[in-house]
MDAnalysis code that builds the backbone (N, CA, C; Angstrom):
import MDAnalysis as mda
import numpy as np

u = mda.Universe.empty(525, n_residues=175, atom_resindex=np.repeat(np.arange(175), 3), trajectory=True)
u.add_TopologyAttr("name", ["N", "CA", "C"] * 175)
u.add_TopologyAttr("resid", np.arange(1, 176))
u.add_TopologyAttr("resname", ["UNK", "UNK", "UNK", "UNK", "UNK", "UNK", "UNK", "UNK", "UNK", "UNK", "UNK", "UNK", "UNK", "UNK", "UNK", "UNK", "UNK", "UNK", "UNK", "UNK", "UNK", "UNK", "UNK", "UNK", "UNK", "UNK", "UNK", "UNK", "UNK", "UNK", "UNK", "UNK", "UNK", "UNK", "UNK", "UNK", "UNK", "UNK", "UNK", "UNK", "UNK", "UNK", "UNK", "UNK", "UNK", "UNK", "UNK", "UNK", "UNK", "UNK", "UNK", "UNK", "UNK", "UNK", "UNK", "UNK", "UNK", "UNK", "UNK", "UNK", "UNK", "UNK", "UNK", "UNK", "UNK", "UNK", "UNK", "UNK", "UNK", "UNK", "UNK", "UNK", "UNK", "UNK", "UNK", "UNK", "UNK", "UNK", "UNK", "UNK", "UNK", "UNK", "UNK", "UNK", "UNK", "UNK", "UNK", "UNK", "UNK", "UNK", "UNK", "UNK", "UNK", "UNK", "UNK", "UNK", "UNK", "UNK", "UNK", "UNK", "UNK", "UNK", "UNK", "UNK", "UNK", "UNK", "UNK", "UNK", "UNK", "UNK", "UNK", "UNK", "UNK", "UNK", "UNK", "UNK", "UNK", "UNK", "UNK", "UNK", "UNK", "UNK", "UNK", "UNK", "UNK", "UNK", "UNK", "UNK", "UNK", "UNK", "UNK", "UNK", "UNK", "UNK", "UNK", "UNK", "UNK", "UNK", "UNK", "UNK", "UNK", "UNK", "UNK", "UNK", "UNK", "UNK", "UNK", "UNK", "UNK", "UNK", "UNK", "UNK", "UNK", "UNK", "UNK", "UNK", "UNK", "UNK", "UNK", "UNK", "UNK", "UNK", "UNK", "UNK", "UNK", "UNK", "UNK", "UNK", "UNK", "UNK", "UNK", "UNK", "UNK", "UNK", "UNK"])
u.atoms.positions = np.array([
    [17.861, -16.405, -20.806],
    [18.328, -15.093, -21.179],
    [18.478, -14.274, -19.903],
    [19.593, -13.559, -19.783],
    [19.845, -12.800, -18.564],
    [20.673, -11.559, -18.877],
    [20.381, -10.469, -18.176],
    [21.180, -9.240, -18.243],
    [21.213, -8.662, -16.844],
    [22.385, -8.248, -16.390],
    [22.486, -7.685, -15.049],
    [23.690, -6.764, -14.975],
    [23.741, -5.959, -13.916],
    [24.829, -5.011, -13.727],
    [26.139, -5.714, -13.455],
    [27.212, -5.057, -13.786],
    [28.534, -5.624, -13.595],
    [28.989, -5.571, -12.150],
    [29.984, -6.405, -11.843],
    [30.567, -6.430, -10.500],
    [31.459, -5.225, -10.292],
    [31.566, -4.805, -9.045],
    [32.381, -3.639, -8.725],
    [33.857, -3.910, -9.001],
    [34.544, -2.858, -9.290],
    [35.980, -2.921, -9.487],
    [36.618, -2.194, -8.318],
    [37.479, -2.861, -7.609],
    [38.196, -2.262, -6.487],
    [37.194, -1.746, -5.459],
    [37.155, -0.444, -5.197],
    [36.261, 0.111, -4.186],
    [34.976, 0.667, -4.784],
    [34.708, 0.401, -6.051],
    [33.512, 0.926, -6.712],
    [32.238, 0.217, -6.278],
    [31.177, 0.454, -6.972],
    [29.847, -0.072, -6.679],
    [29.443, -1.037, -7.785],
    [28.709, -2.104, -7.432],
    [28.135, -2.977, -8.443],
    [27.204, -2.163, -9.335],
    [27.062, -2.582, -10.579],
    [26.204, -1.876, -11.522],
    [24.727, -2.084, -11.232],
    [23.899, -1.246, -11.848],
    [22.449, -1.352, -11.718],
    [21.956, -2.574, -12.478],
    [20.739, -2.984, -12.161],
    [20.142, -4.170, -12.772],
    [20.021, -4.021, -14.282],
    [20.137, -5.148, -14.960],
    [19.958, -5.186, -16.406],
    [18.482, -5.270, -16.753],
    [18.151, -4.990, -17.998],
    [16.769, -5.062, -18.457],
    [16.684, -5.922, -19.701],
    [15.627, -6.711, -19.771],
    [15.341, -7.523, -20.953],
    [13.875, -7.324, -21.283],
    [13.588, -7.039, -22.545],
    [12.205, -6.966, -23.007],
    [11.992, -8.143, -23.946],
    [11.063, -9.024, -23.589],
    [10.806, -10.214, -24.396],
    [9.375, -10.181, -24.914],
    [9.260, -10.369, -26.224],
    [7.942, -10.407, -26.867],
    [7.991, -11.468, -27.944],
    [7.015, -12.358, -27.952],
    [6.961, -13.377, -28.993],
    [6.383, -12.776, -30.260],
    [6.537, -13.478, -31.360],
    [5.998, -13.009, -32.636],
    [4.477, -12.898, -32.581],
    [3.837, -13.727, -31.743],
    [2.382, -13.705, -31.633],
    [1.854, -12.545, -30.784],
    [2.713, -11.943, -29.971],
    [2.280, -10.847, -29.099],
    [2.287, -9.522, -29.851],
    [1.314, -8.699, -29.552],
    [1.242, -7.366, -30.147],
    [2.363, -6.494, -29.577],
    [2.776, -5.464, -30.324],
    [3.771, -4.532, -29.774],
    [3.290, -3.970, -28.432],
    [4.219, -3.859, -27.482],
    [3.886, -3.324, -26.172],
    [3.228, -4.337, -25.247],
    [3.226, -5.619, -25.615],
    [2.568, -6.604, -24.755],
    [3.521, -7.673, -24.226],
    [4.814, -7.488, -24.409],
    [5.802, -8.436, -23.895],
    [6.113, -8.177, -22.429],
    [7.104, -8.901, -21.924],
    [7.507, -8.782, -20.518],
    [8.816, -8.012, -20.402],
    [8.845, -7.040, -19.501],
    [10.053, -6.302, -19.178],
    [10.583, -6.852, -17.860],
    [11.805, -7.419, -17.892],
    [12.405, -8.004, -16.702],
    [13.579, -7.156, -16.249],
    [13.585, -6.806, -14.962],
    [14.673, -6.072, -14.333],
    [15.354, -7.064, -13.392],
    [16.622, -7.400, -13.660],
    [17.302, -8.486, -12.950],
    [18.726, -8.052, -12.612],
    [19.160, -8.282, -11.363],
    [20.526, -7.932, -10.998],
    [21.335, -9.128, -10.508],
    [20.950, -10.327, -10.918],
    [21.732, -11.528, -10.634],
    [22.068, -11.651, -9.143],
    [21.168, -11.157, -8.298],
    [21.312, -11.194, -6.834],
    [22.533, -10.435, -6.312],
    [23.035, -9.469, -7.090],
    [24.149, -8.627, -6.641],
    [23.599, -7.451, -5.837],
    [24.144, -7.212, -4.678],
    [23.756, -6.082, -3.853],
    [24.345, -4.806, -4.445],
    [23.535, -3.761, -4.543],
    [23.995, -2.483, -5.073],
    [23.057, -1.368, -4.634],
    [23.564, -0.149, -4.611],
    [22.700, 1.008, -4.393],
    [22.278, 1.614, -5.729],
    [22.872, 1.144, -6.818],
    [22.539, 1.651, -8.153],
    [21.122, 1.216, -8.541],
    [20.412, 2.098, -9.249],
    [19.017, 1.864, -9.608],
    [18.846, 2.009, -11.114],
    [18.109, 1.084, -11.714],
    [17.731, 1.184, -13.116],
    [16.510, 2.091, -13.176],
    [16.539, 3.096, -14.070],
    [15.415, 4.029, -14.168],
    [14.749, 3.924, -15.530],
    [13.459, 4.246, -15.563],
    [12.747, 4.275, -16.845],
    [13.389, 5.330, -17.722],
    [13.531, 6.522, -17.205],
    [14.216, 7.604, -17.899],
    [14.145, 8.812, -16.984],
    [15.252, 9.171, -16.392],
    [15.213, 10.293, -15.464],
    [15.762, 11.582, -16.071],
    [15.834, 11.623, -17.397],
    [16.352, 12.817, -18.073],
    [15.234, 13.650, -18.701],
    [14.368, 13.012, -19.480],
    [13.263, 13.722, -20.138],
    [11.996, 12.893, -19.976],
    [10.849, 13.546, -20.100],
    [9.584, 12.838, -19.977],
    [9.490, 11.752, -21.040],
    [9.072, 10.586, -20.610],
    [8.932, 9.477, -21.547],
    [7.849, 8.544, -21.066],
    [7.444, 7.658, -21.936],
    [6.459, 6.643, -21.586],
    [6.840, 5.330, -22.227],
    [6.451, 4.240, -21.597],
    [6.696, 2.911, -22.139],
    [5.480, 2.049, -21.835],
    [5.152, 1.161, -22.766],
    [4.049, 0.228, -22.580],
    [4.586, -1.183, -22.717],
    [4.297, -2.005, -21.718],
    [4.699, -3.412, -21.717],
    [3.508, -4.236, -21.250],
    [3.544, -5.523, -21.540],
    [2.494, -6.390, -21.026],
    [2.592, -6.515, -19.523],
    [3.820, -6.758, -19.060],
    [4.051, -6.861, -17.617],
    [5.486, -6.490, -17.304],
    [5.729, -6.137, -16.039],
    [7.072, -5.851, -15.556],
    [7.373, -6.822, -14.419],
    [8.575, -7.407, -14.467],
    [9.015, -8.364, -13.469],
    [10.326, -7.863, -12.880],
    [10.380, -7.716, -11.562],
    [11.631, -7.383, -10.865],
    [12.083, -8.624, -10.116],
    [13.355, -9.012, -10.314],
    [13.849, -10.219, -9.655],
    [15.327, -10.093, -9.326],
    [15.794, -10.958, -8.438],
    [17.215, -11.085, -8.120],
    [17.884, -9.761, -7.756],
    [17.354, -9.062, -6.780],
    [17.888, -7.793, -6.261],
    [17.758, -6.620, -7.229],
    [16.891, -6.723, -8.205],
    [16.667, -5.620, -9.136],
    [15.986, -4.440, -8.464],
    [16.395, -3.227, -8.849],
    [15.785, -1.989, -8.355],
    [15.414, -1.158, -9.569],
    [14.157, -0.677, -9.598],
    [13.667, 0.066, -10.757],
    [12.865, 1.259, -10.283],
    [13.101, 2.417, -10.912],
    [12.380, 3.639, -10.567],
    [11.741, 4.235, -11.810],
    [10.469, 4.605, -11.681],
    [9.757, 5.352, -12.711],
    [9.949, 6.819, -12.357],
    [10.586, 7.585, -13.254],
    [10.905, 8.984, -12.999],
    [9.672, 9.850, -12.825],
    [9.848, 11.017, -12.231],
    [8.723, 11.891, -11.901],
    [7.973, 12.415, -13.114],
    [8.607, 12.427, -14.277],
    [7.908, 12.884, -15.485],
    [7.690, 11.740, -16.470],
    [7.708, 10.499, -15.966],
    [7.584, 9.319, -16.817],
    [6.306, 8.545, -16.525],
    [5.913, 7.706, -17.498],
    [4.719, 6.860, -17.379],
    [5.080, 5.458, -17.845],
    [4.751, 4.450, -17.020],
    [4.900, 3.054, -17.403],
    [3.512, 2.440, -17.407],
    [3.129, 1.849, -18.536],
    [1.816, 1.228, -18.697],
    [1.994, -0.279, -18.845],
    [1.254, -1.046, -18.053],
    [1.269, -2.505, -18.142],
    [-0.135, -2.976, -18.503],
    [-0.249, -4.217, -19.043],
    [-1.571, -4.590, -19.529],
    [-1.970, -6.043, -19.398],
    [-1.117, -6.943, -18.961],
    [-1.417, -8.363, -19.109],
    [-1.374, -9.118, -17.796],
    [-2.414, -9.893, -17.497],
    [-2.411, -10.808, -16.354],
    [-1.952, -10.123, -15.083],
    [-1.047, -10.773, -14.337],
    [-0.425, -10.141, -13.181],
    [0.608, -9.186, -13.759],
    [0.211, -7.936, -13.948],
    [0.977, -6.982, -14.743],
    [2.211, -6.431, -14.043],
    [2.238, -6.474, -12.722],
    [3.383, -5.979, -11.956],
    [3.790, -7.088, -10.988],
    [5.019, -7.573, -11.137],
    [5.509, -8.684, -10.315],
    [6.825, -8.245, -9.661],
    [6.740, -7.830, -8.391],
    [7.900, -7.356, -7.636],
    [8.275, -8.464, -6.656],
    [9.301, -9.199, -6.998],
    [9.669, -10.382, -6.219],
    [10.495, -10.015, -4.990],
    [10.628, -10.956, -4.083],
    [11.354, -10.760, -2.831],
    [12.760, -10.220, -3.086],
    [13.162, -9.224, -2.277],
    [14.502, -8.651, -2.394],
    [14.649, -7.607, -3.479],
    [13.546, -7.193, -4.108],
    [13.596, -6.189, -5.175],
    [12.819, -4.952, -4.750],
    [13.010, -3.850, -5.501],
    [12.349, -2.590, -5.165],
    [11.836, -1.906, -6.422],
    [10.545, -1.551, -6.414],
    [9.946, -0.735, -7.473],
    [9.493, 0.567, -6.839],
    [10.040, 1.688, -7.333],
    [9.656, 3.005, -6.845],
    [8.958, 3.749, -7.969],
    [7.749, 4.220, -7.699],
    [6.989, 4.986, -8.673],
    [6.994, 6.453, -8.261],
    [7.729, 7.275, -9.014],
    [7.714, 8.716, -8.793],
    [6.901, 9.431, -9.861],
    [6.395, 8.683, -10.842],
    [5.641, 9.256, -11.951],
    [4.241, 8.684, -12.003],
    [3.916, 8.061, -13.152],
    [2.597, 7.456, -13.340],
    [2.791, 5.989, -13.702],
    [2.137, 5.126, -12.955],
    [2.126, 3.701, -13.233],
    [0.701, 3.311, -13.573],
    [0.494, 2.854, -14.811],
    [-0.815, 2.391, -15.267],
    [-0.805, 0.872, -15.169],
    [-1.639, 0.319, -14.292],
    [-1.661, -1.120, -14.069],
    [-2.887, -1.722, -14.743],
    [-2.655, -2.401, -15.863],
    [-3.713, -3.153, -16.515],
    [-3.703, -4.561, -15.970],
    [-4.424, -5.444, -16.597],
    [-4.421, -6.828, -16.149],
    [-5.149, -6.986, -14.826],
    [-4.778, -8.029, -14.098],
    [-5.479, -8.367, -12.859],
    [-4.796, -7.802, -11.624],
    [-3.753, -7.003, -11.808],
    [-3.121, -6.347, -10.672],
    [-1.665, -6.688, -10.519],
    [-1.252, -6.957, -9.273],
    [0.166, -7.077, -8.979],
    [0.424, -8.145, -7.930],
    [1.644, -8.642, -7.956],
    [2.159, -9.501, -6.903],
    [3.362, -8.785, -6.319],
    [3.291, -8.424, -5.048],
    [4.368, -7.669, -4.417],
    [4.921, -8.485, -3.244],
    [6.104, -9.062, -3.441],
    [6.792, -9.757, -2.346],
    [7.992, -8.927, -1.899],
    [8.419, -7.980, -2.747],
    [9.514, -7.072, -2.431],
    [8.963, -5.760, -1.916],
    [9.576, -4.658, -2.323],
    [9.180, -3.331, -1.849],
    [8.590, -2.519, -2.998],
    [7.410, -1.934, -2.768],
    [6.793, -1.009, -3.712],
    [6.567, 0.297, -2.982],
    [7.038, 1.406, -3.582],
    [6.905, 2.716, -2.966],
    [6.326, 3.700, -3.965],
    [5.350, 4.496, -3.501],
    [4.804, 5.590, -4.304],
    [5.432, 6.882, -3.823],
    [6.132, 7.584, -4.714],
    [6.796, 8.836, -4.372],
    [5.817, 9.989, -4.253],
    [6.340, 11.147, -3.832],
    [5.599, 12.362, -3.519],
    [4.396, 12.742, -4.348],
    [4.526, 12.878, -5.648],
    [3.387, 13.285, -6.476],
    [3.017, 12.202, -7.486],
    [3.299, 10.973, -7.156],
    [3.064, 9.872, -8.084],
    [1.585, 9.505, -8.168],
    [1.264, 8.764, -9.230],
    [-0.090, 8.280, -9.451],
    [-0.029, 6.822, -9.871],
    [-0.938, 6.031, -9.345],
    [-1.147, 4.668, -9.824],
    [-2.579, 4.604, -10.331],
    [-2.723, 4.258, -11.614],
    [-4.039, 4.104, -12.228],
    [-4.251, 2.637, -12.573],
    [-5.347, 2.069, -12.119],
    [-5.703, 0.693, -12.447],
    [-6.729, 0.710, -13.567],
    [-6.460, -0.048, -14.622],
    [-7.357, -0.068, -15.784],
    [-7.935, -1.439, -16.069],
    [-7.567, -2.461, -15.290],
    [-8.121, -3.796, -15.495],
    [-7.743, -4.366, -16.848],
    [-8.582, -5.257, -17.370],
    [-8.338, -5.829, -18.688],
    [-9.654, -5.996, -19.413],
    [-9.602, -6.306, -20.681],
    [-10.798, -6.307, -21.518],
    [-11.841, -7.331, -21.104],
    [-11.450, -8.438, -20.455],
    [-12.448, -9.440, -20.050],
    [-13.094, -9.097, -18.699],
    [-12.752, -7.959, -18.129],
    [-13.327, -7.459, -16.877],
    [-13.096, -8.364, -15.674],
    [-12.015, -9.142, -15.679],
    [-11.668, -9.948, -14.513],
    [-11.375, -9.018, -13.338],
    [-11.620, -9.493, -12.127],
    [-11.349, -8.702, -10.926],
    [-9.867, -8.335, -10.866],
    [-9.583, -7.106, -10.508],
    [-8.206, -6.625, -10.377],
    [-7.925, -6.302, -8.912],
    [-6.750, -6.726, -8.438],
    [-6.367, -6.499, -7.048],
    [-5.369, -5.359, -6.953],
    [-5.644, -4.399, -6.071],
    [-4.759, -3.254, -5.864],
    [-3.536, -3.658, -5.045],
    [-2.459, -2.909, -5.211],
    [-1.245, -3.129, -4.448],
    [-1.471, -2.664, -3.009],
    [-0.975, -3.429, -2.063],
    [-1.061, -3.067, -0.650],
    [0.012, -2.024, -0.352],
    [-0.339, -0.762, -0.461],
    [0.603, 0.330, -0.245],
    [-0.159, 1.596, 0.120],
    [0.554, 2.613, 0.542],
    [-0.017, 3.943, 0.677],
    [0.166, 4.639, -0.658],
    [-0.912, 5.133, -1.214],
    [-0.881, 5.804, -2.510],
    [-0.801, 7.315, -2.325],
    [-0.121, 7.972, -3.225],
    [-0.189, 9.434, -3.273],
    [-1.461, 9.823, -4.013],
    [-1.627, 9.320, -5.249],
    [-2.840, 9.523, -6.034],
    [-3.221, 8.174, -6.617],
    [-4.514, 7.866, -6.597],
    [-4.994, 6.563, -7.053],
    [-6.181, 6.744, -7.974],
    [-6.168, 6.035, -9.097],
    [-7.287, 6.060, -10.017],
    [-7.696, 4.649, -10.420],
    [-8.987, 4.427, -10.621],
    [-9.490, 3.170, -11.171],
    [-10.444, 3.511, -12.301],
    [-10.314, 2.766, -13.415],
    [-11.117, 3.104, -14.576],
    [-11.276, 1.910, -15.512],
    [-12.362, 1.187, -15.349],
    [-12.795, 0.166, -16.297],
    [-14.207, -0.194, -15.893],
    [-15.171, 0.206, -16.696],
    [-16.582, 0.132, -16.325],
    [-17.046, -1.243, -15.861],
    [-16.515, -2.322, -16.406],
    [-16.998, -3.647, -16.030],
    [-16.169, -4.363, -14.994],
    [-15.162, -3.713, -14.437],
    [-14.217, -4.388, -13.551],
    [-14.453, -4.034, -12.093],
    [-14.285, -5.045, -11.222],
    [-14.270, -4.808, -9.787],
    [-12.816, -4.715, -9.355],
    [-12.451, -3.624, -8.740],
    [-11.112, -3.395, -8.216],
    [-11.197, -3.591, -6.710],
    [-10.328, -4.448, -6.162],
    [-10.426, -4.723, -4.728],
    [-9.063, -4.592, -4.063],
    [-9.097, -4.281, -2.765],
    [-7.859, -4.257, -2.000],
    [-7.552, -5.697, -1.584],
    [-6.293, -6.029, -1.327],
    [-5.947, -7.397, -0.920],
    [-6.700, -7.812, 0.349],
    [-6.987, -9.094, 0.483],
    [-7.748, -9.607, 1.630],
    [-7.122, -9.251, 2.964],
    [-5.802, -9.187, 3.038],
    [-5.110, -8.930, 4.308],
    [-5.155, -7.456, 4.721],
    [-5.719, -6.599, 3.900],
    [-5.724, -5.158, 4.153],
    [-7.137, -4.719, 4.531],
    [-7.258, -3.907, 5.567],
    [-8.579, -3.467, 6.002],
    [-8.878, -2.016, 5.635],
    [-7.864, -1.249, 5.195],
    [-8.086, 0.145, 4.821],
    [-7.356, 0.462, 3.522],
    [-7.814, 1.470, 2.863],
    [-7.178, 1.982, 1.655],
    [-6.660, 3.372, 1.983],
    [-5.340, 3.575, 1.876],
    [-4.712, 4.829, 2.292],
    [-4.262, 5.607, 1.056],
    [-4.921, 6.752, 0.796],
    [-4.586, 7.619, -0.334],
    [-4.335, 9.017, 0.216],
    [-3.109, 9.517, 0.052],
    [-2.753, 10.834, 0.582],
    [-3.298, 11.980, -0.256],
    [-3.431, 11.760, -1.567],
    [-3.873, 12.820, -2.475],
    [-5.255, 12.532, -3.017],
    [-5.359, 12.416, -4.355],
    [-6.648, 12.235, -5.021],
    [-6.989, 10.771, -5.237],
    [-8.235, 10.428, -4.996],
    [-8.800, 9.138, -5.357],
    [-9.806, 9.412, -6.460],
    [-9.540, 8.863, -7.662],
    [-10.419, 9.111, -8.814],
    [-11.018, 7.802, -9.279],
    [-12.340, 7.671, -9.194],
    [-13.049, 6.502, -9.663],
    [-13.845, 6.920, -10.903],
    [-13.292, 6.571, -12.071],
    [-13.909, 6.959, -13.334],
    [-14.867, 5.879, -13.840],
    [-14.531, 4.614, -13.590],
    [-15.375, 3.499, -14.023],
    [-15.027, 2.269, -13.230],
    [-16.019, 1.382, -13.070],
    [-15.799, 0.150, -12.336],
    [-16.287, 0.267, -10.909],
    [-16.031, -0.773, -10.137],
    [-16.443, -0.831, -8.738],
    [-15.212, -0.997, -7.892],
    [-15.068, -0.163, -6.867],
    [-13.952, -0.254, -5.932],
    [-14.480, -0.878, -4.652],
    [-13.940, -2.072, -4.322],
    [-14.359, -2.796, -3.120],
    [-13.296, -2.654, -2.062],
    [-13.661, -2.028, -0.945],
    [-12.712, -1.815, 0.149],
    [-13.169, -2.619, 1.354],
])
């Protein structure tokens, strides 16, 4: 299954990445995978969660692949909850200008992840309290909240850079 932006016409621009939400019958609502895919087409166009009005979406995980670009708007919230909940593959870009709630065990970032001016990333772990790994990035605001979970920075990182608020509501943050 694939969805992606269209090819440019004449001097125009290729379309933004397509989106597919896949959930099996056995998965609970909001626990499927959201895939942002642009079929490896180069474009400046960006797929947005919703840049018109405040909105929220809950998915099990988000996957960016094949030159996909995705932005969470400044008044929007994206919540993930399963396993490696954020998967930003090589050649893709995820920009968080709003609130990104990362459940599961964290993220795999081979592409580009950017936290915008007043954005927040909240890590909530998962119900089995498996260790969750934070994204290697500079955060504007960072929160961790799951009483039984250890949240850790990636092994290759020696510092945690937060420009705004660091909120530890529950769990252990290992730096």
